[in-house]
RODO-2510 file (C-alpha; in nm, 4 decimals, decimal comma):
residues 603
     n   res          X          Y          Z
     1     m    -4,3062     4,4179    -3,1436
     2     r    -4,2239     4,0677    -3,2698
     3     f    -3,8852     4,1934    -3,3967
     4     n    -3,8141     4,3542    -3,0624
     5     k    -3,9014     4,0312    -2,8815
     6     s    -3,6574     3,8339    -3,0989
     7     l    -3,3876     4,0919    -3,0464
     8     a    -3,4494     4,0853    -2,6739
     9     a    -3,4297     3,7053    -2,6734
    10     a    -3,0997     3,7119    -2,8608
    11     g    -2,9591     3,9670    -2,6161
    12     a    -3,0715     3,7612    -2,3216
    13     l    -2,9044     3,4563    -2,4676
    14     g    -2,5740     3,6432    -2,5118
    15     l    -2,5929     3,7786    -2,1585
    16     a    -2,6550     3,4275    -2,0270
    17     v    -2,3415     3,3070    -2,2051
    18     l    -2,1286     3,5875    -2,0647
    19     t    -2,2514     3,5471    -1,7074
    20     a    -2,2330     3,1683    -1,7113
    21     s    -1,8666     3,1609    -1,8183
    22     p    -1,6818     3,4841    -1,7312
    23     a    -1,3457     3,3184    -1,7785
    24     l    -1,4240     3,2480    -2,1416
    25     a    -1,5376     3,6041    -2,1988
    26     d    -1,2184     3,7486    -2,0527
    27     t    -0,9691     3,5183    -2,2354
    28     p    -0,9032     3,6247    -2,5959
    29     t    -0,7446     3,2900    -2,6806
    30     d    -1,0809     3,1117    -2,6440
    31     l    -1,2541     3,3111    -2,9201
    32     p    -1,2581     3,0194    -3,1689
    33     v    -1,5043     2,8393    -2,9395
    34     a    -1,7762     3,1081    -2,9815
    35     p    -1,9167     2,9915    -3,3205
    36     v    -2,0065     2,6538    -3,1712
    37     e    -2,2122     2,8091    -2,8868
    38     t    -2,3847     3,0820    -3,0939
    39     s    -2,5013     2,8596    -3,3837
    40     s    -2,8695     2,8670    -3,2700
    41     p    -2,9240     3,2497    -3,2750
    42     e    -2,8243     3,2611    -3,6419
    43     a    -3,1228     3,0425    -3,7489
    44     p    -3,4004     3,3091    -3,7060
    45     v    -3,2150     3,5420    -3,9424
    46     e    -3,2521     3,2922    -4,2300
    47     t    -3,6331     3,2345    -4,1818
    48     p    -3,8672     3,4124    -4,4306
    49     k    -4,1328     3,4917    -4,1647
    50     p    -4,0443     3,7154    -3,8683
    51     s    -4,3445     3,5971    -3,6569
    52     g    -4,2729     3,4237    -3,3273
    53     k    -4,4687     3,0999    -3,3871
    54     p    -4,3511     3,0180    -3,7366
    55     s    -3,9974     3,1034    -3,6338
    56     d    -3,9594     2,7592    -3,4867
    57     k    -4,1005     2,5647    -3,7810
    58     p    -3,8849     2,7095    -4,0555
    59     s    -3,5785     2,6274    -3,8487
    60     e    -3,6885     2,2675    -3,8239
    61     k    -3,8062     2,2121    -4,1802
    62     p    -3,4965     2,3319    -4,3628
    63     s    -3,2817     2,1183    -4,1369
    64     e    -3,4983     1,8075    -4,1752
    65     k    -3,5713     1,8116    -4,5468
    66     p    -3,2153     1,8556    -4,6778
    67     a    -3,0943     1,5940    -4,4325
    68     s    -3,3707     1,3380    -4,4994
    69     k    -3,3699     1,3231    -4,8797
    70     p    -3,0000     1,2692    -4,9398
    71     s    -2,9858     1,0216    -4,6545
    72     e    -3,2530     0,7909    -4,7982
    73     k    -3,0473     0,6542    -5,0847
    74     p    -2,6995     0,5981    -4,9330
    75     s    -2,7858     0,5492    -4,5669
    76     a    -3,0162     0,7518    -4,3470
    77     k    -2,8483     0,7008    -4,0132
    78     p    -2,4824     0,7757    -4,0994
    79     s    -2,5732     1,0934    -4,2896
    80     s    -2,7795     1,2640    -4,0196
    81     k    -2,5783     1,2439    -3,6938
    82     p    -2,2141     1,2357    -3,8119
    83     s    -2,2539     1,5694    -3,9820
    84     a    -2,3095     1,7501    -3,6535
    85     s    -2,1011     1,5274    -3,4162
    86     a    -1,7987     1,5034    -3,6482
    87     s    -1,7626     1,8783    -3,6664
    88     t    -1,7976     1,9038    -3,2879
    89     k    -1,5344     1,6328    -3,2212
    90     a    -1,2951     1,7889    -3,4698
    91     a    -1,3325     2,1199    -3,2922
    92     e    -1,2790     1,9527    -2,9534
    93     k    -0,9724     1,7621    -3,0794
    94     k    -0,8219     2,0814    -3,2120
    95     e    -0,8889     2,2446    -2,8778
    96     v    -0,7260     1,9546    -2,6830
    97     e    -0,4093     1,9753    -2,8883
    98     q    -0,3725     2,3400    -2,7939
    99     k    -0,4221     2,2851    -2,4187
   100     g    -0,0782     2,1414    -2,3246
   101     s     0,2568     1,9999    -2,4312
   102     i     0,5216     1,7567    -2,3026
   103     t     0,8956     1,7655    -2,3802
   104     l     1,1867     1,5362    -2,2915
   105     s     1,5461     1,6432    -2,2294
   106     s     1,6479     1,3588    -2,4598
   107     t     1,4301     1,1564    -2,6969
   108     t     1,6796     0,8687    -2,6856
   109     a     1,8353     0,7304    -2,3669
   110     k     2,0227     0,4286    -2,2370
   111     p     1,8653     0,1863    -1,9855
   112     g     1,8858     0,3257    -1,6336
   113     e     1,9723     0,6793    -1,7515
   114     i     1,8116     0,9834    -1,5827
   115     i     1,6191     1,2267    -1,8076
   116     t     1,4131     1,5409    -1,7408
   117     v     1,0422     1,5637    -1,8339
   118     s     0,8706     1,9040    -1,8724
   119     v     0,4887     1,9364    -1,9018
   120     t     0,3042     2,2638    -1,9701
   121     s    -0,0752     2,3220    -1,9789
   122     t    -0,2460     2,6353    -2,1079
   123     r    -0,5652     2,5824    -1,9094
   124     e    -0,6308     2,2524    -1,7364
   125     a    -0,4363     2,1163    -1,4391
   126     i    -0,1859     1,8325    -1,4950
   127     t    -0,2922     1,5118    -1,3234
   128     a    -0,0346     1,2477    -1,4220
   129     i     0,2446     1,1450    -1,6599
   130     t     0,2619     0,7824    -1,7740
   131     s     0,4994     0,5784    -1,9877
   132     r     0,6240     0,2201    -1,9975
   133     g     0,9620     0,3678    -2,0843
   134     f     0,9913     0,5066    -1,7276
   135     n     1,0717     0,3377    -1,3974
   136     p     0,8248     0,3805    -1,2246
   137     p     0,5852     0,3977    -1,5214
   138     s     0,3408     0,6477    -1,3628
   139     w     0,3888     0,9866    -1,1946
   140     n     0,0952     1,1545    -1,0186
   141     v     0,1153     1,5339    -1,0101
   142     p     0,0149     1,6873    -0,6731
   143     g    -0,2061     1,9987    -0,6662
   144     k    -0,3523     2,1950    -0,9520
   145     r    -0,0383     2,2656    -1,1523
   146     t    -0,0189     2,3883    -1,5091
   147     e     0,3586     2,3446    -1,5235
   148     y     0,5496     2,0442    -1,3888
   149     r     0,9089     1,9275    -1,4309
   150     f     1,0689     1,6191    -1,2829
   151     q     1,3519     1,3696    -1,3350
   152     v     1,2867     1,0017    -1,3923
   153     r     1,4972     0,6907    -1,4530
   154     v     1,4635     0,5217    -1,7913
   155     s     1,3365     0,1612    -1,8048
   156     q     1,5766    -0,1267    -1,8549
   157     t     1,3790    -0,2650    -2,1516
   158     p     1,4861    -0,1297    -2,4919
   159     g     1,2170    -0,0075    -2,7338
   160     e     1,0080     0,2920    -2,8448
   161     y     0,7582     0,4140    -2,5829
   162     p     0,4915     0,6908    -2,5847
   163     v     0,5086     0,9372    -2,2969
   164     d     0,1638     1,0815    -2,2125
   165     a     0,0722     1,3835    -2,0014
   166     h    -0,2863     1,3682    -1,8682
   167     f    -0,4902     1,6818    -1,7843
   168     a    -0,7912     1,7354    -1,5576
   169     d    -1,0444     1,7574    -1,8433
   170     g    -0,9442     1,4143    -1,9770
   171     s    -0,7243     1,5467    -2,2565
   172     s    -0,3572     1,4506    -2,2986
   173     a    -0,0309     1,5379    -2,4718
   174     r     0,2259     1,2919    -2,6007
   175     a     0,5990     1,2582    -2,6696
   176     v     0,7987     0,9547    -2,7777
   177     l     1,1042     0,8082    -2,5944
   178     t     1,3380     0,5520    -2,7485
   179     v     1,5282     0,3309    -2,4995
   180     e     1,8444     0,2115    -2,6697
   181     k     1,9914    -0,1329    -2,6372
   182     p     2,2709    -0,1438    -2,3746
   183     a     2,6237    -0,1816    -2,5084
   184     a     2,7821    -0,5180    -2,4476
   185     a     3,0230    -0,5278    -2,1528
   186     k     3,3928    -0,5451    -2,2408
   187     t     3,5765    -0,8250    -2,0642
   188     s     3,9206    -0,9741    -2,1176
   189     i     4,1742    -1,2175    -1,9734
   190     t     4,5454    -1,2215    -2,0535
   191     v     4,8431    -1,4358    -1,9564
   192     d     5,1919    -1,2820    -1,9677
   193     r     5,3131    -1,5554    -2,2044
   194     s     5,1649    -1,7876    -2,4631
   195     s     5,3599    -2,0966    -2,3522
   196     a     5,5213    -2,2171    -2,0306
   197     k     5,6756    -2,5247    -1,8760
   198     p     5,5376    -2,7242    -1,5829
   199     g     5,6217    -2,5521    -1,2562
   200     d     5,6670    -2,2067    -1,4111
   201     i     5,4967    -1,9070    -1,2530
   202     v     5,2748    -1,7017    -1,4875
   203     n     5,0896    -1,3737    -1,4343
   204     v     4,7172    -1,3634    -1,5122
   205     s     4,5163    -1,0403    -1,5536
   206     v     4,1350    -1,0198    -1,5817
   207     k     3,9402    -0,6975    -1,6564
   208     s     3,5703    -0,6092    -1,6862
   209     d     3,3889    -0,2796    -1,7402
   210     g     3,0556    -0,4321    -1,6394
   211     p     2,9946    -0,7402    -1,4239
   212     d     3,2275    -0,8428    -1,1410
   213     v     3,4936    -1,1093    -1,1896
   214     k     3,3776    -1,4352    -1,0350
   215     a     3,6355    -1,7069    -1,1081
   216     i     3,9242    -1,8151    -1,3347
   217     t     3,9529    -2,1764    -1,4452
   218     s     4,2059    -2,3698    -1,6545
   219     r     4,3571    -2,7165    -1,6636
   220     a     4,6887    -2,5439    -1,7373
   221     f     4,6936    -2,4082    -1,3804
   222     s     4,7660    -2,5726    -1,0493
   223     p     4,5174    -2,5390    -0,8814
   224     g     4,2798    -2,5413    -1,1769
   225     s     4,0218    -2,2982    -1,0287
   226     w     4,0596    -1,9551    -0,8653
   227     n     3,7594    -1,7986    -0,6932
   228     v     3,7616    -1,4169    -0,6865
   229     p     3,6075    -1,2230    -0,3931
   230     a     3,3020    -1,0130    -0,4837
   231     g     3,3478    -0,6544    -0,5940
   232     h     3,6467    -0,6967    -0,8272
   233     k     3,6286    -0,5657    -1,1834
   234     e     4,0039    -0,6098    -1,2235
   235     y     4,1986    -0,9004    -1,0758
   236     r     4,5623    -1,0037    -1,1086
   237     f     4,7372    -1,3036    -0,9612
   238     q     5,0276    -1,5421    -1,0049
   239     v     4,9727    -1,9120    -1,0550
   240     r     5,1936    -2,2145    -1,1082
   241     v     5,1652    -2,4049    -1,4378
   242     s     5,0346    -2,7602    -1,4118
   243     g     5,1949    -3,0733    -1,5522
   244     e     4,9286    -3,1364    -1,8201
   245     l     5,1002    -3,0804    -2,1535
   246     g     4,9243    -2,9255    -2,4522
   247     e     4,7165    -2,6180    -2,5315
   248     h     4,4572    -2,5365    -2,2666
   249     p     4,1863    -2,2681    -2,2575
   250     v     4,2037    -2,0178    -1,9713
   251     d     3,8525    -1,8901    -1,8888
   252     a     3,7409    -1,5920    -1,6821
   253     h     3,3847    -1,6155    -1,5479
   254     f     3,1793    -1,3065    -1,4590
   255     a     2,8798    -1,2437    -1,2322
   256     d     2,6296    -1,2057    -1,5202
   257     g     2,7153    -1,5497    -1,6577
   258     s     2,9415    -1,4246    -1,9388
   259     s     3,3033    -1,5338    -1,9851
   260     a     3,6292    -1,4418    -2,1593
   261     r     3,8961    -1,6800    -2,2871
   262     t     4,2632    -1,7029    -2,3754
   263     t     4,4952    -1,9986    -2,4169
   264     l     4,8171    -2,1242    -2,2593
   265     t     5,0363    -2,3998    -2,4015
   266     v     5,2130    -2,6194    -2,1478
   267     e     5,5387    -2,7387    -2,3035
   268     k     5,7558    -3,0299    -2,2082
   269     s     6,0118    -2,9363    -1,9453
   270     v     6,3723    -2,9413    -2,0628
   271     d     6,6471    -3,0546    -1,8282
   272     v     6,8162    -2,7475    -1,6794
   273     r     7,1905    -2,7462    -1,6249
   274     y     7,3488    -2,5639    -1,3379
   275     g     7,5748    -2,2738    -1,4346
   276     v     7,7044    -1,9265    -1,3510
   277     a     7,8531    -1,6454    -1,5628
   278     v     8,0082    -1,3077    -1,4749
   279     s     8,0185    -1,0050    -1,7087
   280     p     8,2574    -0,8424    -1,7590
   281     s     8,5003    -1,1140    -1,6656
   282     a     8,7638    -0,8523    -1,5663
   283     a     8,6968    -0,5377    -1,3631
   284     e     8,8689    -0,2843    -1,1426
   285     p     8,8264    -0,2675    -0,7657
   286     g     8,4993    -0,0911    -0,6795
   287     d     8,3406    -0,1613    -1,0175
   288     k     8,0155    -0,3547    -1,0435
   289     v     7,9854    -0,6760    -1,2417
   290     s     7,6733    -0,8648    -1,3538
   291     y     7,6164    -1,2308    -1,2749
   292     t     7,3752    -1,4887    -1,4196
   293     v     7,2918    -1,8172    -1,2453
   294     t     7,0954    -2,1013    -1,4067
   295     g     6,9500    -2,4023    -1,2282
   296     k     6,6380    -2,5765    -1,1016
   297     a     6,6351    -2,5318    -0,7252
   298     a     6,4829    -2,3365    -0,4387
   299     d     6,7802    -2,1064    -0,3759
   300     a     7,1228    -2,0316    -0,5197
   301     y     7,4079    -1,9102    -0,2966
   302     i     7,6779    -1,7061    -0,4754
   303     e     8,0138    -1,6399    -0,3112
   304     s     8,3540    -1,5053    -0,4195
   305     p     8,6545    -1,3517    -0,2379
   306     a     8,6387    -1,0690    -0,4955
   307     f     8,2777    -0,9787    -0,4173
   308     w     8,1729    -0,7257    -0,1584
   309     a     7,9128    -0,9602    -0,0059
   310     k     7,7520    -1,3018    -0,0314
   311     i     7,4404    -1,3242    -0,2489
   312     t     7,1287    -1,5424    -0,2267
   313     e     6,8926    -1,5794    -0,5248
   314     n     6,5379    -1,7202    -0,5025
   315     m     6,5253    -1,9736    -0,7859
   316     t     6,1533    -2,0471    -0,7415
   317     l     6,0878    -1,7318    -0,9448
   318     g     6,2576    -1,8840    -1,2503
   319     t     6,5359    -2,1124    -1,3623
   320     t     6,7542    -1,8121    -1,4550
   321     r     6,8308    -1,5192    -1,2230
   322     t     7,0503    -1,2135    -1,2798
   323     g     7,1896    -0,9329    -1,0659
   324     t     7,4883    -0,7068    -0,9971
   325     v     7,7553    -0,7041    -0,7288
   326     p     8,0517    -0,4667    -0,6671
   327     i     8,4127    -0,5795    -0,6593
   328     r     8,5787    -0,5212    -0,3237
   329     p     8,7608    -0,1835    -0,3278
   330     d     9,0578    -0,3383    -0,1488
   331     a     9,0772    -0,6445    -0,3759
   332     k     9,4262    -0,7039    -0,5080
   333     p     9,4902    -0,7791    -0,8746
   334     g     9,4426    -1,1435    -0,9640
   335     v     9,1957    -1,4150    -1,0608
   336     y     8,9256    -1,5034    -0,8070
   337     p     8,6844    -1,7987    -0,8066
   338     v     8,3069    -1,7478    -0,8138
   339     d     8,1183    -2,0461    -0,6668
   340     v     7,7422    -2,1144    -0,6636
   341     v     7,5626    -2,3794    -0,4574
   342     f     7,2022    -2,4728    -0,5497
   343     k     6,9783    -2,6094    -0,2731
   344     d     6,6204    -2,7348    -0,2579
   345     a     6,3501    -2,6282    -0,0110
   346     a     6,4791    -2,8774     0,2482
   347     g     6,8316    -2,7297     0,2305
   348     r     6,9844    -3,0186     0,0401
   349     t     7,2441    -2,9411    -0,2278
   350     v     7,1082    -3,0286    -0,5720
   351     g     7,3802    -2,8752    -0,7905
   352     t     7,6907    -2,6572    -0,8068
   353     a     7,8568    -2,4283    -1,0588
   354     s     8,1706    -2,2118    -1,0681
   355     t     8,3545    -1,9542    -1,2782
   356     t     8,6199    -1,6866    -1,2232
   357     v     8,6454    -1,3078    -1,2193
   358     t     8,9665    -1,1101    -1,2758
   359     v     9,0548    -0,8004    -1,0770
   360     k     9,2596    -0,5691    -1,2922
   361     g     9,5946    -0,4400    -1,1737
   362     p     9,8485    -0,3587    -1,0753
   363     v     9,7043    -0,0984    -0,8417
   364     k     9,9559     0,1596    -0,7263
   365     p     9,9533     0,2088    -0,3517
   366     v     9,8251     0,5536    -0,2599
   367     p     9,7755     0,7072     0,0825
   368     v     9,4013     0,6835     0,0526
   369     t     9,1787     0,5046     0,3004
   370     g     8,8437     0,6019     0,1494
   371     l     8,6824     0,7235    -0,1731
   372     e     8,3060     0,7580    -0,1999
   373     l     8,0825     0,8789    -0,4857
   374     d     7,7257     0,9945    -0,4287
   375     l     7,4724     1,0981    -0,6959
   376     s     7,1993     1,3420    -0,6064
   377     p     6,9402     1,2653    -0,7217
   378     s     7,0221     0,9117    -0,8260
   379     k     6,6975     0,8722    -1,0241
   380     i     6,6362     1,1187    -1,3067
   381     v     6,4574     1,1578    -1,6386
   382     a     6,6351     1,2093    -1,9703
   383     g     6,7700     1,5647    -2,0015
   384     q     6,7776     1,6240    -1,6242
   385     s     7,0815     1,7444    -1,4300
   386     y     7,2273     1,5798    -1,1209
   387     y     7,5248     1,6261    -0,8882
   388     a     7,8143     1,3853    -0,8441
   389     g     7,9707     1,4380    -0,5025
   390     v     8,3064     1,2891    -0,3993
   391     t     8,4188     1,2283    -0,0410
   392     t     8,7770     1,1185     0,0304
   393     t     8,9852     1,0407     0,3354
   394     n     9,3562     1,1217     0,3802
   395     v     9,3685     1,3055     0,0491
   396     k     9,5514     1,6341     0,0304
   397     a     9,3487     1,9450    -0,0512
   398     g     9,3606     2,0260    -0,4225
   399     t     9,4026     1,6634    -0,5316
   400     p     9,2256     1,6113    -0,8661
   401     v     8,9466     1,3533    -0,8988
   402     t     8,8251     1,2411    -1,2405
   403     i     8,4519     1,1742    -1,2686
   404     t     8,3413     0,9833    -1,5786
   405     d     7,9739     1,0105    -1,6754
   406     p     7,7777     0,7319    -1,8536
   407     a     7,8560     0,8882    -2,1931
   408     g     8,2317     0,8536    -2,1289
   409     r     8,2965     1,2251    -2,0769
   410     r     8,5513     1,3050    -1,8079
   411     h     8,5171     1,5869    -1,5569
   412     v     8,8077     1,6817    -1,3307
   413     v     8,7336     1,8331    -0,9872
   414     r     8,9661     1,9105    -0,6978
   415     v     8,8864     1,8202    -0,3400
   416     d     8,8708     2,0901    -0,0743
   417     s     9,0277     2,0908     0,2715
   418     w     8,7663     1,8432     0,3882
   419     g     8,8502     1,6063     0,1025
   420     e     8,5199     1,6745    -0,0744
   421     a     8,4184     1,7972    -0,4213
   422     h     8,1145     1,7878    -0,6466
   423     v     8,0284     1,8599    -1,0088
   424     k     7,7031     1,9141    -1,1932
   425     l     7,6317     1,6634    -1,4728
   426     t     7,3470     1,6439    -1,7226
   427     s     7,1942     1,3388    -1,8857
   428     p     7,1396     1,3803    -2,2635
   429     k     6,7765     1,4292    -2,3669
   430     g     6,7765     1,1164    -2,5804
   431     t     6,8958     0,8868    -2,3025
   432     r     6,6927     0,5685    -2,2815
   433     p     6,5522     0,4564    -1,9441
   434     g     6,7785     0,2155    -1,7610
   435     a     7,0708     0,1856    -1,5191
   436     y     7,4015     0,3641    -1,5902
   437     t     7,7347     0,3846    -1,4094
   438     v     7,9175     0,7008    -1,3005
   439     r     8,2798     0,6452    -1,1958
   440     a     8,5195     0,8516    -0,9839
   441     s     8,8960     0,7846    -0,9800
   442     l     9,2092     0,9305    -0,8302
   443     d     9,5508     0,9447    -0,9844
   444     g     9,7125     0,6205    -0,8815
   445     g     9,4269     0,3836    -0,9591
   446     q     9,1886     0,4248    -0,6652
   447     s     8,8321     0,4366    -0,8042
   448     t     8,4694     0,3847    -0,7139
   449     s     8,1356     0,3980    -0,8927
   450     a     7,7708     0,4815    -0,8342
   451     r     7,4530     0,3826    -1,0125
   452     l     7,2421     0,6360    -1,2023
   453     t     6,8890     0,5328    -1,2997
   454     v     6,7068     0,7040    -1,5860
   455     v     6,3293     0,6591    -1,5605
   456     k     6,0389     0,7439    -1,7903
   457     r     5,8402     0,9458    -1,5408
   458     h     5,9730     1,2161    -1,3183
   459     p     6,0654     1,0746    -0,9748
   460     h     5,8977     1,2275    -0,6714
   461     t     6,1090     1,3318    -0,3735
   462     q     5,9204     1,4718    -0,0777
   463     l     6,1984     1,5759     0,1586
   464     a     6,5763     1,6172     0,1612
   465     l     6,7990     1,7047     0,4599
   466     i     7,1502     1,8376     0,4014
   467     l     7,4013     1,9557     0,6607
   468     d     7,6255     2,2361     0,5411
   469     p     7,9018     2,1632     0,6122
   470     d     7,8594     1,8008     0,7112
   471     k     8,2056     1,7930     0,8719
   472     v     8,3032     2,0377     1,1479
   473     y     8,5464     2,0708     1,4333
   474     a     8,4226     2,0560     1,7912
   475     g     8,3058     2,4076     1,8770
   476     g     8,2130     2,4878     1,5187
   477     k     7,8831     2,5709     1,3530
   478     f     7,6822     2,4252     1,0706
   479     t     7,3421     2,4753     0,9080
   480     a     7,0744     2,2089     0,8609
   481     i     6,8879     2,2702     0,5357
   482     v     6,5554     2,1019     0,4555
   483     a     6,4149     2,1020     0,1042
   484     t     6,0776     1,9750    -0,0118
   485     s     5,9115     1,9533    -0,3512
   486     s     5,5959     2,1210    -0,2129
   487     f     5,6621     2,4600    -0,3660
   488     g     5,4217     2,7522    -0,3491
   489     k     5,2966     2,7022     0,0078
   490     t     5,4439     2,7438     0,3516
   491     t     5,4931     2,4328     0,5632
   492     k     5,6943     2,3234     0,8653
   493     a     5,9550     2,0550     0,9166
   494     t     6,0876     1,9066     1,2399
   495     i     6,4617     1,8471     1,2849
   496     t     6,5712     1,6088     1,5600
   497     d     6,9331     1,6275     1,6817
   498     p     7,1310     1,3252     1,8077
   499     s     7,0159     1,3862     2,1672
   500     g     6,6494     1,3659     2,0653
   501     k     6,5750     1,7370     2,0943
   502     r     6,3381     1,8684     1,8286
   503     f     6,3535     2,1958     1,6383
   504     t     6,0840     2,3387     1,4121
   505     v     6,1921     2,4837     1,0787
   506     k     5,9647     2,6949     0,8605
   507     v     5,9865     2,5964     0,4933
   508     g     5,9202     2,8941     0,2671
   509     k     5,7413     2,9124    -0,0665
   510     s     6,0669     2,8226    -0,2400
   511     g     6,0546     2,4823    -0,0685
   512     v     6,3698     2,5458     0,1381
   513     g     6,4183     2,6115     0,5086
   514     a     6,7246     2,6263     0,7365
   515     k     6,8302     2,6065     1,1021
   516     k     7,1716     2,6984     1,2466
   517     f     7,3409     2,4677     1,4966
   518     h     7,6492     2,5029     1,7184
   519     v     7,8653     2,2060     1,8126
   520     p     7,9868     2,2322     2,1749
   521     s     8,3631     2,2344     2,2207
   522     s     8,3321     1,9315     2,4481
   523     t     8,1789     1,7154     2,1701
   524     r     8,3774     1,4049     2,0992
   525     a     8,4973     1,3265     1,7501
   526     g     8,2693     1,0875     1,5658
   527     t     7,9547     1,0545     1,3543
   528     y     7,6180     1,1998     1,4565
   529     w     7,2844     1,1599     1,2755
   530     f     7,0167     1,4260     1,2310
   531     k     6,6588     1,3545     1,1208
   532     a     6,4090     1,5761     0,9338
   533     k     6,0362     1,5014     0,9142
   534     l     5,7319     1,6609     0,7484
   535     a     5,3740     1,6507     0,8723
   536     n     5,2820     1,4009     0,5971
   537     g     5,5356     1,1531     0,7353
   538     a     5,8156     1,2068     0,4807
   539     t     6,1566     1,1730     0,6484
   540     d     6,5237     1,2015     0,5626
   541     w     6,8491     1,1525     0,7529
   542     a     7,1832     1,3285     0,7294
   543     k     7,5190     1,2510     0,8922
   544     l     7,7369     1,5042     1,0715
   545     t     8,1042     1,4193     1,1250
   546     v     8,2775     1,5941     1,4133
   547     k     8,6556     1,5983     1,3660
   548     p     8,9259     1,6466     1,6273
   549     r     9,1366     1,9611     1,6231
   550     y     9,4136     1,7864     1,4368
   551     r     9,4534     1,5898     1,1151
   552     a     9,7112     1,3524     0,9697
   553     s    10,0716     1,4697     0,9465
   554     g    10,1531     1,6842     0,6470
   555     f     9,8315     1,8924     0,6792
   556     t     9,8579     2,2324     0,8445
   557     l     9,5206     2,3876     0,9168
   558     t     9,4330     2,6893     1,1283
   559     p     9,0717     2,6711     1,2477
   560     k     8,8638     2,9861     1,2206
   561     g     8,7173     3,1307     1,5363
   562     g     9,0271     3,0915     1,7514
   563     a     9,2428     2,8062     1,8758
   564     d     9,0521     2,7805     2,2022
   565     t     8,7241     2,6799     2,0458
   566     g     8,8662     2,4954     1,7480
   567     g     8,5477     2,6024     1,5652
   568     g     8,4818     2,7167     1,2151
   569     l     8,6117     2,5988     0,8804
   570     p     8,9687     2,5457     0,7651
   571     e     9,1369     2,8423     0,6024
   572     g     9,1519     2,8427     0,2284
   573     n     8,8116     2,6787     0,1928
   574     a     8,6697     2,9164    -0,0615
   575     r     8,3726     2,6957    -0,1444
   576     y     8,1704     2,8172     0,1527
   577     g     8,0423     3,1680     0,2007
   578     g     7,7343     3,3486     0,3279
   579     v     7,4091     3,3729     0,1347
   580     a     7,0720     3,5148     0,2270
   581     l     6,8012     3,2524     0,1884
   582     g     6,4433     3,2967     0,3061
   583     g     6,5357     3,5955     0,5215
   584     m     6,8076     3,4011     0,7053
   585     l     7,1830     3,4283     0,6620
   586     i     7,3033     3,0752     0,6101
   587     a     7,6665     3,0110     0,6988
   588     g     7,7785     2,7516     0,4562
   589     g     7,7152     2,9258     0,1428
   590     a     7,5861     2,9757    -0,1986
   591     g     7,7251     2,6544    -0,3363
   592     s     7,5370     2,4414    -0,0852
   593     a     7,2177     2,6454    -0,0968
   594     l     7,2101     2,6228    -0,4752
   595     f     7,2762     2,2512    -0,4467
   596     v     6,9753     2,2075    -0,2164
   597     r     6,7413     2,4110    -0,4333
   598     r     6,8464     2,2270    -0,7456
   599     r     6,8105     1,8910    -0,5774
   600     t     6,4557     1,9788    -0,4834
   601     d     6,3645     2,1049    -0,8296
   602     e     6,5049     1,8007    -1,0037
   603     a     6,3694     1,5485    -0,7574
***
């Protein structure tokens, strides 16, 4: 009966444990906790007497005697309690470590950087996450959550910080975040030259990848201080050099109190003489020559009977100025003076200079009243092709024109019945960026030139308008062709005729569109301008020349389309024909259509 009572008591104790904590009984992961709770039922098994009364005494005596004797010699108090509490705390600590975890998207971060924090709990709810490495340093977790993820900004103070996740039972989990030291801001100040003379204009450039630029100061400048409006991390300006000779620091001041420095040496000003030079000193009519003027003044006025126009140079930008000017096409052979007058800001003459330029000759008289050369496009990159177009007046059809490219190669073309011709040229791939001259000349000495510019980057042309043909008789027809570099999408262009009437032209995926026009028979001879415009504002102009039904003596032309209308093109003009382009038959031909498409591709 005593054994049955003990067994019944042990069963009752186990049932009490199961009913008091059903969650623990159902969760297999909590099995390691069971030995701590069931330590008392194991004691009766070790007692020598199975009776109920003595069952309590043997459990007390064995526990007291072994604990009391060893504890008397070293220390009684530390030996009795720590044995039981230490094992319990170790078990609890092991259990706390298994309850949750905290992870960071990055264990190292820069000040102000955003990182992601992830907290997971196996049992207890998450209450808060704290760390001095965060801004703000504490995050309260709403509700009873066992998983929580959020983003937080890193503190501005560098260092190593613990990141703690706190749970409802008082336990916690920890990670470590290292806030790195911020990299030093890069700032700089440069002057476009290391030395200058009083009164010179220099360019100053200040850059910062951190704080804003606040001011620039230097005794080498006049004025000596430049305040910069807020919000600038890059600032450029021009400033006049002061009269204080010597080497002076040039400082850039930034909003965080830092600064950057360079130096500028102000040299003694040397007396400047007034002069002018022309290169080459001899040129043909229509050629361009370079000039160089030197002097200390506000403006320089250059004039010569051999020059196409008068020239004014702003001498406040420097004591030496250069430029180009064409020789008059009708200038006769001879030596011509080139005079320069230097004036100050008040208009008073402060100096003069002169030289001469020679116009080569003799020039044989030819029945030519006009010779023009046009390059399309006039700005290209190395290796790109371009067209050189020639327009003449009073030149017989079939007359040869020699076009000389910048490399010195000659290309002979023959003008058509309208006195026009063009040839495709190509710039060598190794051509250096710069300005080059293309020349056109007729037998007999008449010549002209055009400027070709080779650039590093590909030029951007948005819209081109070409009339094909650009010369017609009254009553004739022509086609207006628009070309844009916006390939691959359909757009619309507006063409406005000389009367102001607008026409809409659909530009296809090839970037080309066209519109046919008819010139009334009553139209007077003369020049008429057409305008093309895109929706983005890009515009271009083209000139239409309407000719009378007759030309100079010696030319016999029979207009197409009948004598009554006088319309069409002259007979024998094989350059023009029909070509289908964008679903439209363009009168004016393959040569012109190809010219437009190529212009668009190259521009």
